[in-house]
LODO-554514 format. One line per field, with one value per residue: y, x, z of N, C-alpha, C in turn; residue in one letter; chain; residue number from 1. Coordinates in steps of 0.001 Angstrom, whole numbers, plus 500000, padded with zeros to 6 digits. Example, Ala and Ser with C-alpha at 12.3 -4.5 7.8 and 13.67 -1.06 7.14 Angstrom:
BEGIN
n_yy <- (494310_497750)
n_xx <- (513190_512850)
n_zz <- (507800_507080)
ca_yy <- (495500_498940)
ca_xx <- (512300_513670)
ca_zz <- (507800_507140)
c_yy <- (496700_500030)
c_xx <- (513200_512900)
c_zz <- (507800_507870)
residu <- (a_s)
chaine <- (A_A)
num <- (1_2)
//
This chain:
BEGIN
n_yy <- (359360_360846_363415_364851_366614_368809_370393_371637_370595_371405_372182_370659_368273_365026_362589_361086_357729_356850_356651_354451_353163_355135_354854_351888_348750_345737_343370_339844_338067_339033_340048_342439_345878_349048_352312_354567_358583_361107_362406_364079_364087_361813_361304_362068_359523_357259_354864_351980_351225_351747_349271_347238_346271_345956_344089_342177_342040_340567_341142_341046_341372_343208_344756_345626_347608_349590_350623_352037_353612_354886_356338_358392_359730_360390_363199_363505_364368_365289_364345_362057_359162_355734_352344_349179_345217_343433_339554_337165_334189_335024_335993_339043_342498_345494_349489_352743_356412_358790_358754_359395_357264_354929_353027_350800_347849_344896_341328_338743_335237_332556_330292_331306_333187_335036_338402_339315_341465_344033_346765_348940_350757_353894_356591_359254_358529_356120_352970_349519_346231_342919_340170_336560_334853)
n_xx <- (790745_791960_793363_792608_793746_793370_794234_792694_790265_786876_786013_784835_783886_782358_783698_783989_784766_783115_780351_778492_779758_780764_783563_783779_782553_780185_778993_777994_777298_778568_781501_783746_785153_787106_787765_790465_791572_791347_788268_786299_785787_785445_782823_780871_780917_780387_782824_783413_781120_780287_782679_781580_779489_779507_781341_779227_777704_779418_781869_785625_787319_789528_788994_786659_787524_789010_787208_785451_787189_788404_785874_785479_787758_787004_785331_787505_789738_792597_792250_792890_793697_792747_790762_790572_790029_787649_786672_784602_785405_787977_789626_791650_791746_793414_792858_794586_794752_796633_798321_802001_804513_803104_800242_800290_799168_797717_798153_796186_795879_794633_795829_797793_801283_802078_801685_801592_802795_801714_802350_800264_801295_800770_800042_799961_797259_795410_796703_796772_796432_795965_795552_795221_794227)
n_zz <- (175504_172178_170211_167366_164980_161944_159997_157564_157759_159584_162430_165274_163052_161693_160841_157529_158525_160201_159008_156985_154963_153559_154887_155461_154451_155010_153384_154614_152487_150764_151004_152189_152310_152975_152923_153100_153477_151800_153811_153260_150650_150354_151519_149662_147651_149176_148552_149825_149599_147496_146196_147003_146417_143763_143674_143973_142371_140621_139817_140388_143534_143103_140289_141443_143596_141988_140108_142069_142899_140750_139676_141715_140767_138716_138549_140643_140627_142022_143975_146720_147990_149355_148740_149487_149368_150162_149432_150830_149537_149884_148570_147081_147144_145989_145687_144498_144621_143614_146334_147372_147859_147541_148736_151444_153160_154777_154658_156242_157251_158865_158885_159225_160221_160542_159322_155747_153665_151227_148402_147294_143930_143632_141680_139659_138287_138498_139426_140668_142551_143000_144307_145364_149043)
ca_yy <- (360657_360937_364780_364961_368289_368732_372270_371969_369693_372099_372599_369473_368345_364105_362262_359536_356578_356028_356730_353853_353063_355689_354930_351115_348359_344634_342470_338758_337228_339519_340891_343949_347184_349748_352977_355699_358761_362815_362154_365363_363336_359910_361058_362007_358447_355611_353896_351210_350164_350718_348526_345872_345757_345812_342468_341372_342197_339053_341707_340959_342845_344671_345393_346449_348889_350219_351169_352220_354827_355904_356839_360109_360411_360959_364114_365179_364138_365747_363364_360895_357948_354294_350876_347354_345120_341077_338660_335975_333570_334806_336851_340961_343974_347591_350563_353534_357406_359801_358675_359310_356145_353520_352554_349458_347179_343731_340579_337287_333981_331777_329535_332567_333253_336884_338409_338951_343571_344364_347744_349181_351843_355175_357576_360579_357831_354595_351738_348207_345389_341955_338363_335961_334483)
ca_xx <- (790855_793094_792181_792699_793525_793686_794048_791416_788772_786312_785672_783304_783732_782087_784820_784017_784583_781469_779635_778443_779640_782861_784615_783715_781163_780705_777621_778414_777034_779649_782148_783677_786011_787305_789037_791348_792176_790156_787293_785251_785320_784588_781913_780262_780614_780397_783349_783348_779774_780313_783155_781095_777998_780163_781410_778241_777587_780333_783571_786885_787775_790804_788382_785694_788161_789525_785277_785326_788564_787918_784309_785761_788478_786483_785130_788748_791460_793452_791341_794275_792442_792665_790309_791145_788481_787801_785395_784172_786396_789434_790139_791230_792198_793198_793734_795026_795165_797376_798882_802882_805310_801536_799664_800397_798050_798592_796776_796251_794786_794697_796204_799912_801250_802371_800486_801940_802557_801207_801511_800122_801950_799854_800686_798062_796726_795310_797480_796066_796754_795439_796142_794980_795303)
ca_zz <- (174668_170974_169491_165893_163879_160767_158748_156381_158624_159925_163846_165209_161796_161997_159536_156559_158803_161176_157998_156857_153204_153266_155569_155358_154391_154365_153138_155197_151790_149624_151455_152354_152144_153992_152384_153877_152332_151650_153784_152608_148910_150103_152057_149033_146946_149460_147594_150216_149246_146137_146290_147736_145723_142178_144040_144335_140668_140039_139462_141516_144467_142727_139740_142271_144101_140890_140004_143359_142815_139353_140486_142771_139931_137673_140009_141822_139901_142603_144981_147234_148934_148520_149511_150283_149953_151192_148569_151443_149260_150101_146754_148244_145656_146979_144360_145028_143174_144526_146922_147495_148140_147572_149674_152016_153242_155374_155384_156970_157630_160090_158572_158538_161475_160979_158067_153995_153920_150112_148518_145932_144032_143470_140824_140018_137875_139381_139773_141469_142652_143232_144140_147153_149840)
c_yy <- (360405_362596_364094_366407_368063_369774_372650_370743_370532_371092_371252_368541_365988_363555_361055_358113_356487_356163_355251_353516_354515_355382_352743_350231_346517_343964_341118_337869_337676_339421_341852_345070_347674_350109_354207_356476_360281_362244_362963_364865_362428_359792_361467_360456_357298_354695_352683_350316_350094_349510_346956_345597_345670_344172_341257_341162_341339_340004_341321_341991_343454_344633_346238_347797_349524_350804_352556_353822_355613_356470_358319_359900_361428_362874_365198_363950_364136_364990_362371_359919_356883_353290_349727_346052_343401_341124_338011_334566_333908_335848_338339_341201_344711_348108_352064_355034_357799_360202_358735_358292_354676_354090_350813_348953_345826_342674_338712_336644_333341_331053_330832_332775_335091_337419_338554_340935_343591_345719_348082_350613_352696_355721_359015_359825_356528_353298_350360_346562_344342_340810_337603_335377_332977)
c_xx <- (791855_791711_792672_792863_793966_793287_792269_790106_788153_786687_784646_783079_782882_782662_783761_783826_783491_780675_779394_778376_780782_783474_785021_782048_781194_779523_778771_778378_778209_781529_782544_784979_785929_788355_789138_791114_790760_789073_785932_784673_784953_783969_780278_779477_781246_781108_783594_782026_779742_780929_782429_779875_778623_781106_780244_777557_778474_782176_784744_787371_789151_789424_787708_786242_788267_788614_785342_785949_787807_786225_784420_786304_788055_785859_786064_788921_791992_793042_793051_793212_792976_791771_790368_789424_789056_786989_785062_784705_788130_790080_790392_791873_792411_793703_793949_795185_795956_798563_801042_803698_803523_801222_799783_799289_798252_797218_796944_795482_795101_795111_798268_799996_802321_801600_801745_801217_802633_801435_801531_800586_800871_800535_799925_797051_796418_796443_797120_796804_795848_796258_794906_795351_794700)
c_zz <- (173111_170799_168218_165066_162761_160088_158370_156682_159191_161457_163949_164085_162088_160585_158771_157552_159678_159611_157076_154949_153349_153319_155195_155056_154097_154601_153504_153846_150270_149769_152017_151860_153191_153153_153688_153322_152325_151723_153215_151065_148805_151014_151196_147928_147601_148785_148586_149855_148098_145101_146104_147022_144108_142671_144214_142745_139842_139475_140426_142006_144216_141819_140388_142766_143397_140225_140855_143180_141803_139216_140724_141195_139186_137419_140950_141247_140700_143827_145808_147698_148424_149162_148569_150325_149111_149999_150218_150714_149321_149412_148046_146669_146351_145481_144735_143746_144459_146195_146986_147855_148400_149067_150761_153341_154185_154669_155723_156851_158930_160253_158510_159984_162109_159001_156796_153823_152256_150167_146852_145671_143094_142696_140425_138450_138494_138750_141214_141687_143336_143951_145397_147298_149995)
residu <- (m_a_l_y_v_n_y_f_d_s_f_r_r_v_g_d_s_p_l_v_g_a_g_s_y_v_d_k_e_v_g_g_a_a_a_t_g_d_g_d_v_m_m_r_f_l_p_s_l_i_a_v_e_k_m_r_g_g_l_s_p_t_t_s_a_e_e_a_i_a_r_i_v_k_f_y_p_n_f_s_g_a_i_v_t_l_s_i_n_g_e_y_g_a_a_c_h_g_l_t_g_g_f_p_f_s_v_m_t_s_g_m_n_i_p_i_i_k_n_v_t_c_s_s_y_l_t_y_s_t_n_q_v)
chaine <- (A_A_A_A_A_A_A_A_A_A_A_A_A_A_A_A_A_A_A_A_A_A_A_A_A_A_A_A_A_A_A_A_A_A_A_A_A_A_A_A_A_A_A_A_A_A_A_A_A_A_A_A_A_A_A_A_A_A_A_A_A_A_A_A_A_A_A_A_A_A_A_A_A_A_A_A_A_A_A_A_A_A_A_A_A_A_A_A_A_A_A_A_A_A_A_A_A_A_A_A_A_A_A_A_A_A_A_A_A_A_A_A_A_A_A_A_A_A_A_A_A_A_A_A_A_A_A_A_A_A_A_A_A)
num <- (1_2_3_4_5_6_7_8_9_10_11_12_13_14_15_16_17_18_19_20_21_22_23_24_25_26_27_28_29_30_31_32_33_34_35_36_37_38_39_40_41_42_43_44_45_46_47_48_49_50_51_52_53_54_55_56_57_58_59_60_61_62_63_64_65_66_67_68_69_70_71_72_73_74_75_76_77_78_79_80_81_82_83_84_85_86_87_88_89_90_91_92_93_94_95_96_97_98_99_100_101_102_103_104_105_106_107_108_109_110_111_112_113_114_115_116_117_118_119_120_121_122_123_124_125_126_127_128_129_130_131_132_133)
//
């Protein structure tokens, strides 16, 4: 059993990760997304769900990630968080906001022996990364 204590979290608080659409969301016909950061804010916006639905609408994984983060930042400019997205075609993207030092994430396909480590540089405004596996 692990114990997590954060000064800003309420006692017996349920985090955002178990809430479908906040921490993660996958649709087998579109792709998936996973988010991390200020969970209390993310629970209100369901960024993983939003990103997948944006991909369903034809946007790239990167643009979908950007729009999901931008929706949060519009109301919470001091928000800190990131999201990674992956389409069923293997295209991926990421976006972040307010994370010092950037947001590292890894990418790996069945044909690789080791994952590729990517980093999205974050600032007080949005910065993005895009590639295809």
